[in-house]
Predicted model as a PDB file, atoms N, CA, C, CB and O in Angstrom, pLDDT in the B-factor column:
MODEL        1                                                                  
ATOM      1  N   UNK A   1     156.982  88.533  92.025  1.00 83.00           N  
ATOM      2  CA  UNK A   1     157.558  89.214  90.904  1.00 83.00           C  
ATOM      3  C   UNK A   1     157.000  88.766  89.566  1.00 83.00           C  
ATOM      4  CB  UNK A   1     159.010  89.029  90.921  1.00 83.00           C  
ATOM      5  O   UNK A   1     157.466  89.222  88.522  1.00 83.00           O  
ATOM      6  N   UNK A   2     156.006  87.875  89.574  1.00 94.00           N  
ATOM      7  CA  UNK A   2     155.422  87.418  88.309  1.00 94.00           C  
ATOM      8  C   UNK A   2     154.607  88.525  87.660  1.00 94.00           C  
ATOM      9  CB  UNK A   2     154.543  86.179  88.536  1.00 94.00           C  
ATOM     10  O   UNK A   2     154.020  89.363  88.345  1.00 94.00           O  
ATOM     11  N   UNK A   3     154.578  88.520  86.333  1.00 94.00           N  
ATOM     12  CA  UNK A   3     153.788  89.485  85.563  1.00 94.00           C  
ATOM     13  C   UNK A   3     153.102  88.739  84.427  1.00 94.00           C  
ATOM     14  CB  UNK A   3     154.683  90.651  85.012  1.00 94.00           C  
ATOM     15  O   UNK A   3     153.749  88.041  83.647  1.00 94.00           O  
ATOM     16  N   UNK A   4     151.783  88.897  84.343  1.00 94.00           N  
ATOM     17  CA  UNK A   4     151.018  88.331  83.226  1.00 94.00           C  
ATOM     18  C   UNK A   4     151.045  89.345  82.086  1.00 94.00           C  
ATOM     19  CB  UNK A   4     149.533  87.988  83.651  1.00 94.00           C  
ATOM     20  O   UNK A   4     150.662  90.501  82.270  1.00 94.00           O  
ATOM     21  N   UNK A   5     151.493  88.916  80.919  1.00 94.00           N  
ATOM     22  CA  UNK A   5     151.586  89.800  79.758  1.00 94.00           C  
ATOM     23  C   UNK A   5     150.602  89.307  78.696  1.00 94.00           C  
ATOM     24  CB  UNK A   5     153.052  89.845  79.192  1.00 94.00           C  
ATOM     25  O   UNK A   5     150.590  88.129  78.338  1.00 94.00           O  
ATOM     26  N   UNK A   6     149.771  90.240  78.198  1.00 92.00           N  
ATOM     27  CA  UNK A   6     148.838  89.924  77.121  1.00 92.00           C  
ATOM     28  C   UNK A   6     149.043  90.920  75.988  1.00 92.00           C  
ATOM     29  CB  UNK A   6     147.364  89.953  77.625  1.00 92.00           C  
ATOM     30  O   UNK A   6     149.568  92.014  76.195  1.00 92.00           O  
ATOM     31  N   UNK A   7     148.627  90.531  74.793  1.00 90.00           N  
ATOM     32  CA  UNK A   7     148.754  91.416  73.648  1.00 90.00           C  
ATOM     33  C   UNK A   7     147.764  92.568  73.756  1.00 90.00           C  
ATOM     34  CB  UNK A   7     148.539  90.643  72.343  1.00 90.00           C  
ATOM     35  O   UNK A   7     148.134  93.730  73.587  1.00 90.00           O  
ATOM     36  N   UNK A   8     146.480  92.240  74.044  1.00 84.00           N  
ATOM     37  CA  UNK A   8     145.437  93.253  74.180  1.00 84.00           C  
ATOM     38  C   UNK A   8     144.502  92.859  75.305  1.00 84.00           C  
ATOM     39  CB  UNK A   8     144.655  93.430  72.857  1.00 84.00           C  
ATOM     40  O   UNK A   8     144.372  91.681  75.637  1.00 84.00           O  
ATOM     41  N   UNK A   9     143.851  93.855  75.890  1.00 81.00           N  
ATOM     42  CA  UNK A   9     142.950  93.611  77.011  1.00 81.00           C  
ATOM     43  C   UNK A   9     141.811  92.671  76.649  1.00 81.00           C  
ATOM     44  CB  UNK A   9     142.387  94.916  77.511  1.00 81.00           C  
ATOM     45  O   UNK A   9     141.380  91.870  77.479  1.00 81.00           O  
ATOM     46  N   UNK A  10     141.319  92.760  75.415  1.00 80.00           N  
ATOM     47  CA  UNK A  10     140.191  91.917  75.027  1.00 80.00           C  
ATOM     48  C   UNK A  10     140.571  90.437  74.937  1.00 80.00           C  
ATOM     49  CB  UNK A  10     139.635  92.383  73.695  1.00 80.00           C  
ATOM     50  O   UNK A  10     139.692  89.582  74.826  1.00 80.00           O  
ATOM     51  N   UNK A  11     141.839  90.133  74.981  1.00 85.00           N  
ATOM     52  CA  UNK A  11     142.289  88.742  75.002  1.00 85.00           C  
ATOM     53  C   UNK A  11     142.177  88.140  76.397  1.00 85.00           C  
ATOM     54  CB  UNK A  11     143.730  88.645  74.509  1.00 85.00           C  
ATOM     55  O   UNK A  11     142.253  86.921  76.549  1.00 85.00           O  
ATOM     56  N   UNK A  12     141.997  88.976  77.417  1.00 85.00           N  
ATOM     57  CA  UNK A  12     141.965  88.499  78.799  1.00 85.00           C  
ATOM     58  C   UNK A  12     140.552  88.427  79.359  1.00 85.00           C  
ATOM     59  CB  UNK A  12     142.809  89.395  79.674  1.00 85.00           C  
ATOM     60  O   UNK A  12     140.216  87.459  80.040  1.00 85.00           O  
ATOM     61  N   UNK A  13     139.715  89.426  79.090  1.00 81.00           N  
ATOM     62  CA  UNK A  13     138.393  89.458  79.701  1.00 81.00           C  
ATOM     63  C   UNK A  13     137.283  89.639  78.695  1.00 81.00           C  
ATOM     64  CB  UNK A  13     138.326  90.549  80.711  1.00 81.00           C  
ATOM     65  O   UNK A  13     137.488  90.210  77.624  1.00 81.00           O  
ATOM     66  N   UNK A  14     136.098  89.150  79.043  1.00 80.00           N  
ATOM     67  CA  UNK A  14     134.936  89.242  78.155  1.00 80.00           C  
ATOM     68  C   UNK A  14     134.279  90.618  78.198  1.00 80.00           C  
ATOM     69  CB  UNK A  14     133.917  88.181  78.524  1.00 80.00           C  
ATOM     70  O   UNK A  14     133.669  91.057  77.223  1.00 80.00           O  
ATOM     71  N   UNK A  15     134.413  91.296  79.348  1.00 81.00           N  
ATOM     72  CA  UNK A  15     133.800  92.603  79.532  1.00 81.00           C  
ATOM     73  C   UNK A  15     134.660  93.392  80.514  1.00 81.00           C  
ATOM     74  CB  UNK A  15     132.325  92.476  80.043  1.00 81.00           C  
ATOM     75  O   UNK A  15     135.571  92.847  81.137  1.00 81.00           O  
ATOM     76  N   UNK A  16     134.361  94.665  80.642  1.00 79.00           N  
ATOM     77  CA  UNK A  16     135.130  95.489  81.568  1.00 79.00           C  
ATOM     78  C   UNK A  16     135.016  94.992  83.012  1.00 79.00           C  
ATOM     79  CB  UNK A  16     134.667  96.933  81.480  1.00 79.00           C  
ATOM     80  O   UNK A  16     136.041  94.891  83.687  1.00 79.00           O  
ATOM     81  N   UNK A  17     133.813  94.678  83.518  1.00 81.00           N  
ATOM     82  CA  UNK A  17     133.739  94.141  84.878  1.00 81.00           C  
ATOM     83  C   UNK A  17     134.512  92.814  85.041  1.00 81.00           C  
ATOM     84  CB  UNK A  17     132.278  93.934  85.263  1.00 81.00           C  
ATOM     85  O   UNK A  17     135.138  92.582  86.075  1.00 81.00           O  
ATOM     86  N   UNK A  18     134.462  91.959  84.025  1.00 86.00           N  
ATOM     87  CA  UNK A  18     135.196  90.692  84.087  1.00 86.00           C  
ATOM     88  C   UNK A  18     136.700  90.953  84.125  1.00 86.00           C  
ATOM     89  CB  UNK A  18     134.837  89.794  82.881  1.00 86.00           C  
ATOM     90  O   UNK A  18     137.423  90.317  84.892  1.00 86.00           O  
ATOM     91  N   UNK A  19     137.165  91.875  83.308  1.00 85.00           N  
ATOM     92  CA  UNK A  19     138.578  92.223  83.265  1.00 85.00           C  
ATOM     93  C   UNK A  19     139.046  92.785  84.609  1.00 85.00           C  
ATOM     94  CB  UNK A  19     138.842  93.234  82.147  1.00 85.00           C  
ATOM     95  O   UNK A  19     140.106  92.407  85.107  1.00 85.00           O  
ATOM     96  N   UNK A  20     138.258  93.684  85.190  1.00 83.00           N  
ATOM     97  CA  UNK A  20     138.614  94.261  86.489  1.00 83.00           C  
ATOM     98  C   UNK A  20     138.682  93.172  87.555  1.00 83.00           C  
ATOM     99  CB  UNK A  20     137.596  95.349  86.899  1.00 83.00           C  
ATOM    100  O   UNK A  20     139.572  93.183  88.405  1.00 83.00           O  
ATOM    101  N   UNK A  21     137.742  92.236  87.509  1.00 88.00           N  
ATOM    102  CA  UNK A  21     137.744  91.127  88.462  1.00 88.00           C  
ATOM    103  C   UNK A  21     139.023  90.293  88.337  1.00 88.00           C  
ATOM    104  CB  UNK A  21     136.510  90.237  88.245  1.00 88.00           C  
ATOM    105  O   UNK A  21     139.627  89.922  89.343  1.00 88.00           O  
ATOM    106  N   UNK A  22     139.420  90.009  87.127  1.00 90.00           N  
ATOM    107  CA  UNK A  22     140.645  89.235  86.899  1.00 90.00           C  
ATOM    108  C   UNK A  22     141.864  89.996  87.406  1.00 90.00           C  
ATOM    109  CB  UNK A  22     140.808  88.908  85.402  1.00 90.00           C  
ATOM    110  O   UNK A  22     142.733  89.421  88.063  1.00 90.00           O  
ATOM    111  N   UNK A  23     141.926  91.290  87.099  1.00 87.00           N  
ATOM    112  CA  UNK A  23     143.072  92.091  87.526  1.00 87.00           C  
ATOM    113  C   UNK A  23     143.142  92.215  89.046  1.00 87.00           C  
ATOM    114  CB  UNK A  23     143.007  93.477  86.896  1.00 87.00           C  
ATOM    115  O   UNK A  23     144.235  92.212  89.613  1.00 87.00           O  
ATOM    116  N   UNK A  24     141.990  92.323  89.713  1.00 88.00           N  
ATOM    117  CA  UNK A  24     141.980  92.365  91.184  1.00 88.00           C  
ATOM    118  C   UNK A  24     142.501  91.054  91.752  1.00 88.00           C  
ATOM    119  CB  UNK A  24     140.555  92.649  91.718  1.00 88.00           C  
ATOM    120  O   UNK A  24     143.275  91.045  92.709  1.00 88.00           O  
ATOM    121  N   UNK A  25     142.075  89.954  91.161  1.00 93.00           N  
ATOM    122  CA  UNK A  25     142.542  88.636  91.605  1.00 93.00           C  
ATOM    123  C   UNK A  25     144.054  88.510  91.433  1.00 93.00           C  
ATOM    124  CB  UNK A  25     141.825  87.518  90.824  1.00 93.00           C  
ATOM    125  O   UNK A  25     144.746  88.007  92.318  1.00 93.00           O  
ATOM    126  N   UNK A  26     144.557  88.966  90.298  1.00 91.00           N  
ATOM    127  CA  UNK A  26     146.002  88.933  90.067  1.00 91.00           C  
ATOM    128  C   UNK A  26     146.741  89.763  91.108  1.00 91.00           C  
ATOM    129  CB  UNK A  26     146.331  89.442  88.661  1.00 91.00           C  
ATOM    130  O   UNK A  26     147.767  89.338  91.639  1.00 91.00           O  
ATOM    131  N   UNK A  27     146.208  90.959  91.396  1.00 89.00           N  
ATOM    132  CA  UNK A  27     146.850  91.839  92.371  1.00 89.00           C  
ATOM    133  C   UNK A  27     146.895  91.190  93.755  1.00 89.00           C  
ATOM    134  CB  UNK A  27     146.111  93.182  92.442  1.00 89.00           C  
ATOM    135  O   UNK A  27     147.910  91.267  94.447  1.00 89.00           O  
ATOM    136  N   UNK A  28     145.792  90.551  94.156  1.00 93.00           N  
ATOM    137  CA  UNK A  28     145.745  89.874  95.459  1.00 93.00           C  
ATOM    138  C   UNK A  28     146.768  88.754  95.547  1.00 93.00           C  
ATOM    139  CB  UNK A  28     144.349  89.316  95.717  1.00 93.00           C  
ATOM    140  O   UNK A  28     147.257  88.436  96.631  1.00 93.00           O  
ATOM    141  N   UNK A  29     147.090  88.160  94.410  1.00 95.00           N  
ATOM    142  CA  UNK A  29     148.083  87.079  94.378  1.00 95.00           C  
ATOM    143  C   UNK A  29     149.511  87.597  94.199  1.00 95.00           C  
ATOM    144  CB  UNK A  29     147.752  86.108  93.255  1.00 95.00           C  
ATOM    145  O   UNK A  29     150.464  86.818  94.178  1.00 95.00           O  
ATOM    146  N   UNK A  30     149.650  88.919  94.072  1.00 93.00           N  
ATOM    147  CA  UNK A  30     150.965  89.504  93.905  1.00 93.00           C  
ATOM    148  C   UNK A  30     151.507  89.414  92.492  1.00 93.00           C  
ATOM    149  CB  UNK A  30     151.908  88.854  94.828  1.00 93.00           C  
ATOM    150  O   UNK A  30     152.716  89.482  92.271  1.00 93.00           O  
ATOM    151  N   UNK A  31     150.599  89.261  91.535  1.00 95.00           N  
ATOM    152  CA  UNK A  31     150.994  89.144  90.132  1.00 95.00           C  
ATOM    153  C   UNK A  31     150.708  90.462  89.429  1.00 95.00           C  
ATOM    154  CB  UNK A  31     150.248  87.969  89.431  1.00 95.00           C  
ATOM    155  O   UNK A  31     149.594  90.979  89.509  1.00 95.00           O  
ATOM    156  N   UNK A  32     151.706  91.008  88.742  1.00 92.00           N  
ATOM    157  CA  UNK A  32     151.525  92.219  87.961  1.00 92.00           C  
ATOM    158  C   UNK A  32     150.847  91.901  86.642  1.00 92.00           C  
ATOM    159  CB  UNK A  32     152.863  92.910  87.718  1.00 92.00           C  
ATOM    160  O   UNK A  32     150.652  90.735  86.297  1.00 92.00           O  
ATOM    161  N   UNK A  33     150.490  92.942  85.907  1.00 92.00           N  
ATOM    162  CA  UNK A  33     149.804  92.768  84.630  1.00 92.00           C  
ATOM    163  C   UNK A  33     150.335  93.778  83.638  1.00 92.00           C  
ATOM    164  CB  UNK A  33     148.276  92.915  84.791  1.00 92.00           C  
ATOM    165  O   UNK A  33     150.547  94.942  83.979  1.00 92.00           O  
ATOM    166  N   UNK A  34     150.552  93.333  82.398  1.00 91.00           N  
ATOM    167  CA  UNK A  34     150.959  94.218  81.310  1.00 91.00           C  
ATOM    168  C   UNK A  34     150.178  93.876  80.055  1.00 91.00           C  
ATOM    169  CB  UNK A  34     152.477  94.114  81.049  1.00 91.00           C  
ATOM    170  O   UNK A  34     150.017  92.708  79.699  1.00 91.00           O  
ATOM    171  N   UNK A  35     149.700  94.912  79.396  1.00 88.00           N  
ATOM    172  CA  UNK A  35     149.067  94.769  78.086  1.00 88.00           C  
ATOM    173  C   UNK A  35     149.898  95.588  77.120  1.00 88.00           C  
ATOM    174  CB  UNK A  35     147.554  95.234  78.097  1.00 88.00           C  
ATOM    175  O   UNK A  35     149.945  96.814  77.225  1.00 88.00           O  
ATOM    176  N   UNK A  36     150.545  94.932  76.191  1.00 87.00           N  
ATOM    177  CA  UNK A  36     151.493  95.641  75.326  1.00 87.00           C  
ATOM    178  C   UNK A  36     150.840  96.299  74.113  1.00 87.00           C  
ATOM    179  CB  UNK A  36     152.554  94.687  74.857  1.00 87.00           C  
ATOM    180  O   UNK A  36     151.451  97.166  73.488  1.00 87.00           O  
ATOM    181  N   UNK A  37     149.630  95.913  73.770  1.00 82.00           N  
ATOM    182  CA  UNK A  37     148.970  96.478  72.601  1.00 82.00           C  
ATOM    183  C   UNK A  37     148.006  97.609  72.911  1.00 82.00           C  
ATOM    184  CB  UNK A  37     148.243  95.410  71.888  1.00 82.00           C  
ATOM    185  O   UNK A  37     147.448  98.207  71.991  1.00 82.00           O  
ATOM    186  N   UNK A  38     147.799  97.914  74.178  1.00 75.00           N  
ATOM    187  CA  UNK A  38     146.836  98.943  74.598  1.00 75.00           C  
ATOM    188  C   UNK A  38     147.538 100.095  75.297  1.00 75.00           C  
ATOM    189  CB  UNK A  38     145.773  98.341  75.525  1.00 75.00           C  
ATOM    190  O   UNK A  38     147.149 100.481  76.400  1.00 75.00           O  
ATOM    191  N   UNK A  39     148.550 100.638  74.679  1.00 73.00           N  
ATOM    192  CA  UNK A  39     149.259 101.748  75.290  1.00 73.00           C  
ATOM    193  C   UNK A  39     150.199 101.305  76.396  1.00 73.00           C  
ATOM    194  CB  UNK A  39     148.281 102.739  75.829  1.00 73.00           C  
ATOM    195  O   UNK A  39     150.570 102.100  77.260  1.00 73.00           O  
ATOM    196  N   UNK A  40     150.581 100.044  76.367  1.00 74.00           N  
ATOM    197  CA  UNK A  40     151.519  99.497  77.340  1.00 74.00           C  
ATOM    198  C   UNK A  40     151.045  99.684  78.774  1.00 74.00           C  
ATOM    199  CB  UNK A  40     152.872 100.139  77.166  1.00 74.00           C  
ATOM    200  O   UNK A  40     151.766 100.261  79.588  1.00 74.00           O  
ATOM    201  N   UNK A  41     149.854  99.211  79.098  1.00 82.00           N  
ATOM    202  CA  UNK A  41     149.326  99.254  80.457  1.00 82.00           C  
ATOM    203  C   UNK A  41     150.142  98.298  81.317  1.00 82.00           C  
ATOM    204  CB  UNK A  41     147.807  98.884  80.490  1.00 82.00           C  
ATOM    205  O   UNK A  41     150.306  97.128  80.970  1.00 82.00           O  
ATOM    206  N   UNK A  42     150.648  98.794  82.427  1.00 88.00           N  
ATOM    207  CA  UNK A  42     151.522  98.007  83.302  1.00 88.00           C  
ATOM    208  C   UNK A  42     151.172  98.322  84.751  1.00 88.00           C  
ATOM    209  CB  UNK A  42     153.034  98.307  83.015  1.00 88.00           C  
ATOM    210  O   UNK A  42     151.497  99.403  85.243  1.00 88.00           O  
ATOM    211  N   UNK A  43     150.507  97.383  85.445  1.00 87.00           N  
ATOM    212  CA  UNK A  43     150.079  97.639  86.820  1.00 87.00           C  
ATOM    213  C   UNK A  43     151.217  97.580  87.830  1.00 87.00           C  
ATOM    214  CB  UNK A  43     149.023  96.653  87.211  1.00 87.00           C  
ATOM    215  O   UNK A  43     150.997  97.788  89.024  1.00 87.00           O  
ATOM    216  N   UNK A  44     152.421  97.301  87.368  1.00 88.00           N  
ATOM    217  CA  UNK A  44     153.561  97.328  88.288  1.00 88.00           C  
ATOM    218  C   UNK A  44     154.156  98.730  88.405  1.00 88.00           C  
ATOM    219  CB  UNK A  44     154.636  96.344  87.826  1.00 88.00           C  
ATOM    220  O   UNK A  44     155.111  98.938  89.153  1.00 88.00           O  
ATOM    221  N   UNK A  45     153.590  99.700  87.663  1.00 89.00           N  
ATOM    222  CA  UNK A  45     154.039 101.089  87.742  1.00 89.00           C  
ATOM    223  C   UNK A  45     152.908 101.954  88.284  1.00 89.00           C  
ATOM    224  CB  UNK A  45     154.507 101.605  86.352  1.00 89.00           C  
ATOM    225  O   UNK A  45     151.747 101.545  88.274  1.00 89.00           O  
ATOM    226  N   UNK A  46     153.248 103.139  88.752  1.00 90.00           N  
ATOM    227  CA  UNK A  46     152.242 104.049  89.299  1.00 90.00           C  
ATOM    228  C   UNK A  46     151.214 104.454  88.239  1.00 90.00           C  
ATOM    229  CB  UNK A  46     152.918 105.297  89.875  1.00 90.00           C  
ATOM    230  O   UNK A  46     150.015 104.484  88.515  1.00 90.00           O  
ATOM    231  N   UNK A  47     151.682 104.764  87.032  1.00 88.00           N  
ATOM    232  CA  UNK A  47     150.742 105.170  85.987  1.00 88.00           C  
ATOM    233  C   UNK A  47     149.865 104.006  85.543  1.00 88.00           C  
ATOM    234  CB  UNK A  47     151.497 105.739  84.789  1.00 88.00           C  
ATOM    235  O   UNK A  47     148.687 104.200  85.243  1.00 88.00           O  
ATOM    236  N   UNK A  48     150.416 102.817  85.497  1.00 84.00           N  
ATOM    237  CA  UNK A  48     149.623 101.639  85.161  1.00 84.00           C  
ATOM    238  C   UNK A  48     148.576 101.333  86.217  1.00 84.00           C  
ATOM    239  CB  UNK A  48     150.522 100.443  84.977  1.00 84.00           C  
ATOM    240  O   UNK A  48     147.463 100.915  85.896  1.00 84.00           O  
ATOM    241  N   UNK A  49     148.934 101.542  87.477  1.00 84.00           N  
ATOM    242  CA  UNK A  49     147.973 101.356  88.568  1.00 84.00           C  
ATOM    243  C   UNK A  49     146.838 102.371  88.453  1.00 84.00           C  
ATOM    244  CB  UNK A  49     148.674 101.486  89.942  1.00 84.00           C  
ATOM    245  O   UNK A  49     145.683 102.050  88.732  1.00 84.00           O  
ATOM    246  N   UNK A  50     147.169 103.601  88.042  1.00 88.00           N  
ATOM    247  CA  UNK A  50     146.149 104.621  87.828  1.00 88.00           C  
ATOM    248  C   UNK A  50     145.173 104.184  86.745  1.00 88.00           C  
ATOM    249  CB  UNK A  50     146.794 105.958  87.452  1.00 88.00           C  
ATOM    250  O   UNK A  50     143.960 104.300  86.919  1.00 88.00           O  
ATOM    251  N   UNK A  51     145.690 103.687  85.638  1.00 82.00           N  
ATOM    252  CA  UNK A  51     144.828 103.217  84.549  1.00 82.00           C  
ATOM    253  C   UNK A  51     143.928 102.093  85.045  1.00 82.00           C  
ATOM    254  CB  UNK A  51     145.675 102.738  83.343  1.00 82.00           C  
ATOM    255  O   UNK A  51     142.738 102.067  84.729  1.00 82.00           O  
ATOM    256  N   UNK A  52     144.482 101.168  85.815  1.00 78.00           N  
ATOM    257  CA  UNK A  52     143.680 100.077  86.366  1.00 78.00           C  
ATOM    258  C   UNK A  52     142.556 100.631  87.239  1.00 78.00           C  
ATOM    259  CB  UNK A  52     144.565  99.110  87.180  1.00 78.00           C  
ATOM    260  O   UNK A  52     141.418 100.170  87.146  1.00 78.00           O  
ATOM    261  N   UNK A  53     142.862 101.613  88.083  1.00 82.00           N  
ATOM    262  CA  UNK A  53     141.839 102.184  88.965  1.00 82.00           C  
ATOM    263  C   UNK A  53     140.764 102.916  88.173  1.00 82.00           C  
ATOM    264  CB  UNK A  53     142.479 103.138  89.974  1.00 82.00           C  
ATOM    265  O   UNK A  53     139.598 102.908  88.567  1.00 82.00           O  
ATOM    266  N   UNK A  54     141.133 103.542  87.072  1.00 86.00           N  
ATOM    267  CA  UNK A  54     140.132 104.188  86.212  1.00 86.00           C  
ATOM    268  C   UNK A  54     139.216 103.122  85.608  1.00 86.00           C  
ATOM    269  CB  UNK A  54     140.822 105.024  85.083  1.00 86.00           C  
ATOM    270  O   UNK A  54     137.998 103.295  85.586  1.00 86.00           O  
ATOM    271  N   UNK A  55     139.792 102.025  85.121  1.00 78.00           N  
ATOM    272  CA  UNK A  55     138.977 100.928  84.594  1.00 78.00           C  
ATOM    273  C   UNK A  55     138.046 100.381  85.665  1.00 78.00           C  
ATOM    274  CB  UNK A  55     139.870  99.805  84.051  1.00 78.00           C  
ATOM    275  O   UNK A  55     136.877 100.103  85.398  1.00 78.00           O  
ATOM    276  N   UNK A  56     138.561 100.231  86.865  1.00 78.00           N  
ATOM    277  CA  UNK A  56     137.756  99.720  87.968  1.00 78.00           C  
ATOM    278  C   UNK A  56     136.579 100.652  88.251  1.00 78.00           C  
ATOM    279  CB  UNK A  56     138.618  99.549  89.228  1.00 78.00           C  
ATOM    280  O   UNK A  56     135.457 100.190  88.457  1.00 78.00           O  
ATOM    281  N   UNK A  57     136.830 101.945  88.261  1.00 85.00           N  
ATOM    282  CA  UNK A  57     135.763 102.919  88.492  1.00 85.00           C  
ATOM    283  C   UNK A  57     134.719 102.868  87.392  1.00 85.00           C  
ATOM    284  CB  UNK A  57     136.339 104.325  88.594  1.00 85.00           C  
ATOM    285  O   UNK A  57     133.521 102.939  87.667  1.00 85.00           O  
ATOM    286  N   UNK A  58     135.161 102.744  86.155  1.00 82.00           N  
ATOM    287  CA  UNK A  58     134.220 102.642  85.035  1.00 82.00           C  
ATOM    288  C   UNK A  58     133.372 101.378  85.133  1.00 82.00           C  
ATOM    289  CB  UNK A  58     134.974 102.660  83.703  1.00 82.00           C  
ATOM    290  O   UNK A  58     132.178 101.404  84.833  1.00 82.00           O  
ATOM    291  N   UNK A  59     133.978 100.290  85.546  1.00 78.00           N  
ATOM    292  CA  UNK A  59     133.229  99.045  85.696  1.00 78.00           C  
ATOM    293  C   UNK A  59     132.184  99.176  86.802  1.00 78.00           C  
ATOM    294  CB  UNK A  59     134.183  97.875  85.999  1.00 78.00           C  
ATOM    295  O   UNK A  59     131.060  98.697  86.647  1.00 78.00           O  
ATOM    296  N   UNK A  60     132.540  99.817  87.914  1.00 82.00           N  
ATOM    297  CA  UNK A  60     131.591 100.019  89.002  1.00 82.00           C  
ATOM    298  C   UNK A  60     130.439 100.915  88.539  1.00 82.00           C  
ATOM    299  CB  UNK A  60     132.299 100.636  90.231  1.00 82.00           C  
ATOM    300  O   UNK A  60     129.281 100.664  88.875  1.00 82.00           O  
ATOM    301  N   UNK A  61     130.756 101.949  87.775  1.00 88.00           N  
ATOM    302  CA  UNK A  61     129.733 102.829  87.230  1.00 88.00           C  
ATOM    303  C   UNK A  61     128.787 102.060  86.313  1.00 88.00           C  
ATOM    304  CB  UNK A  61     130.378 103.991  86.473  1.00 88.00           C  
ATOM    305  O   UNK A  61     127.571 102.238  86.376  1.00 88.00           O  
ATOM    306  N   UNK A  62     129.346 101.210  85.467  1.00 84.00           N  
ATOM    307  CA  UNK A  62     128.542 100.394  84.565  1.00 84.00           C  
ATOM    308  C   UNK A  62     127.599  99.472  85.347  1.00 84.00           C  
ATOM    309  CB  UNK A  62     129.452  99.567  83.645  1.00 84.00           C  
ATOM    310  O   UNK A  62     126.429  99.337  84.992  1.00 84.00           O  
ATOM    311  N   UNK A  63     128.105  98.843  86.404  1.00 83.00           N  
ATOM    312  CA  UNK A  63     127.265  97.971  87.241  1.00 83.00           C  
ATOM    313  C   UNK A  63     126.147  98.754  87.906  1.00 83.00           C  
ATOM    314  CB  UNK A  63     128.113  97.272  88.310  1.00 83.00           C  
ATOM    315  O   UNK A  63     125.007  98.292  87.967  1.00 83.00           O  
ATOM    316  N   UNK A  64     126.476  99.952  88.408  1.00 89.00           N  
ATOM    317  CA  UNK A  64     125.468 100.780  89.073  1.00 89.00           C  
ATOM    318  C   UNK A  64     124.374 101.201  88.103  1.00 89.00           C  
ATOM    319  CB  UNK A  64     126.119 102.016  89.693  1.00 89.00           C  
ATOM    320  O   UNK A  64     123.194 101.181  88.453  1.00 89.00           O  
ATOM    321  N   UNK A  65     124.752 101.580  86.892  1.00 91.00           N  
ATOM    322  CA  UNK A  65     123.754 101.944  85.884  1.00 91.00           C  
ATOM    323  C   UNK A  65     122.836 100.771  85.559  1.00 91.00           C  
ATOM    324  CB  UNK A  65     124.440 102.435  84.611  1.00 91.00           C  
ATOM    325  O   UNK A  65     121.623 100.937  85.427  1.00 91.00           O  
ATOM    326  N   UNK A  66     123.418  99.600  85.433  1.00 89.00           N  
ATOM    327  CA  UNK A  66     122.616  98.415  85.146  1.00 89.00           C  
ATOM    328  C   UNK A  66     121.624  98.142  86.274  1.00 89.00           C  
ATOM    329  CB  UNK A  66     123.522  97.197  84.931  1.00 89.00           C  
ATOM    330  O   UNK A  66     120.473  97.791  86.014  1.00 89.00           O  
ATOM    331  N   UNK A  67     122.060  98.299  87.522  1.00 91.00           N  
ATOM    332  CA  UNK A  67     121.166  98.099  88.663  1.00 91.00           C  
ATOM    333  C   UNK A  67     120.029  99.123  88.649  1.00 91.00           C  
ATOM    334  CB  UNK A  67     121.953  98.195  89.984  1.00 91.00           C  
ATOM    335  O   UNK A  67     118.871  98.775  88.876  1.00 91.00           O  
ATOM    336  N   UNK A  68     120.366 100.386  88.380  1.00 94.00           N  
ATOM    337  CA  UNK A  68     119.335 101.427  88.324  1.00 94.00           C  
ATOM    338  C   UNK A  68     118.313 101.146  87.227  1.00 94.00           C  
ATOM    339  CB  UNK A  68     119.977 102.794  88.096  1.00 94.00           C  
ATOM    340  O   UNK A  68     117.110 101.306  87.433  1.00 94.00           O  
ATOM    341  N   UNK A  69     118.794 100.731  86.080  1.00 93.00           N  
ATOM    342  CA  UNK A  69     117.881 100.445  84.967  1.00 93.00           C  
ATOM    343  C   UNK A  69     116.997  99.246  85.284  1.00 93.00           C  
ATOM    344  CB  UNK A  69     118.670 100.189  83.674  1.00 93.00           C  
ATOM    345  O   UNK A  69     115.820  99.224  84.925  1.00 93.00           O  
ATOM    346  N   UNK A  70     117.561  98.260  85.950  1.00 92.00           N  
ATOM    347  CA  UNK A  70     116.794  97.073  86.316  1.00 92.00           C  
ATOM    348  C   UNK A  70     115.683  97.445  87.304  1.00 92.00           C  
ATOM    349  CB  UNK A  70     117.721  95.993  86.925  1.00 92.00           C  
ATOM    350  O   UNK A  70     114.546  96.996  87.164  1.00 92.00           O  
ATOM    351  N   UNK A  71     116.019  98.258  88.292  1.00 92.00           N  
ATOM    352  CA  UNK A  71     115.019  98.685  89.272  1.00 92.00           C  
ATOM    353  C   UNK A  71     113.947  99.563  88.635  1.00 92.00           C  
ATOM    354  CB  UNK A  71     115.689  99.436  90.419  1.00 92.00           C  
ATOM    355  O   UNK A  71     112.772  99.474  88.990  1.00 92.00           O  
ATOM    356  N   UNK A  72     114.353 100.402  87.703  1.00 91.00           N  
ATOM    357  CA  UNK A  72     113.396 101.295  87.050  1.00 91.00           C  
ATOM    358  C   UNK A  72     112.439 100.518  86.151  1.00 91.00           C  
ATOM    359  CB  UNK A  72     114.133 102.360  86.234  1.00 91.00           C  
ATOM    360  O   UNK A  72     111.294 100.920  85.945  1.00 91.00           O  
ATOM    361  N   UNK A  73     112.933  99.392  85.616  1.00 85.00           N  
ATOM    362  CA  UNK A  73     112.124  98.594  84.708  1.00 85.00           C  
ATOM    363  C   UNK A  73     111.108  97.808  85.464  1.00 85.00           C  
ATOM    364  CB  UNK A  73     112.981  97.672  83.885  1.00 85.00           C  
ATOM    365  O   UNK A  73     110.327  97.070  84.864  1.00 85.00           O  
TER     366      UNK A  73                                                      
ENDMDL                                                                          
END                                                                             
């Protein structure tokens, strides 16, 4: 039932992939997450989980683009 509360997302992670990694780790440990300054993101609710999954997808897309650019270079 623990929940980590932060003022803003940028206070928790250095980048989107880093933030997603932290949030996945929290989820595996059964810890919820809330950001009160970013539209009240709350992973203990269905809508908050949706926002988390969108962030996760964006981070994966960012990693894939970086890999493609590295290979092309």
